[in-house]
C-alpha positions, -999 to 999 in steps of 0.1 A, spaced: 42 308 -789 64 277 -791 77 255 -763 110 267 -748 138 242 -742 168 251 -720 198 229 -714 223 234 -686 255 218 -673 265 220 -636 294 206 -615 283 202 -579 312 199 -555 303 189 -520 329 201 -495 334 189 -459 350 210 -431 369 199 -400 338 206 -378 317 183 -399 298 211 -417 292 207 -454 287 231 -483 280 224 -519 295 246 -546 277 246 -579 297 256 -610 279 265 -642 292 251 -675 322 231 -664 347 219 -690 334 188 -707 365 166 -701 370 173 -663 387 143 -647 391 129 -612 427 141 -611 414 177 -618 391 173 -587 420 159 -566 442 188 -577 414 213 -567 411 195 -533 449 198 -527 448 235 -536 419 242 -514 436 225 -485 470 241 -490 457 276 -496 427 274 -472 406 294 -496 373 286 -480 362 283 -444 331 268 -428 303 292 -419 292 272 -388 324 276 -367 348 291 -391 364 257 -395 391 249 -421 383 230 -453 389 192 -449 381 175 -482 359 172 -512 333 145 -504 321 142 -540 319 160 -573 290 153 -597 285 166 -631 248 171 -641 233 178 -675 197 190 -673 171 199 -699 140 218 -690 111 222 -713 85 250 -708 53 239 -725 32 265 -743 -3 253 -733 -21 284 -748 
């Protein structure tokens, strides 16, 4: 059996709520040309529509602390 190589792309969005709680949303396979203005527009939408609430005290969404795109490659070696 041959080695298996898997690649993945993730966009991790760290959200902050009014009570100080945080939550990270991981999106698989984001568009390749995502920009900071796209993230700002998402943040504005999330604030305006209040689409997520904190799980700690049901607090309102405050802001996106950071958004990081990660490309990973995992190799499973066939040692047999």
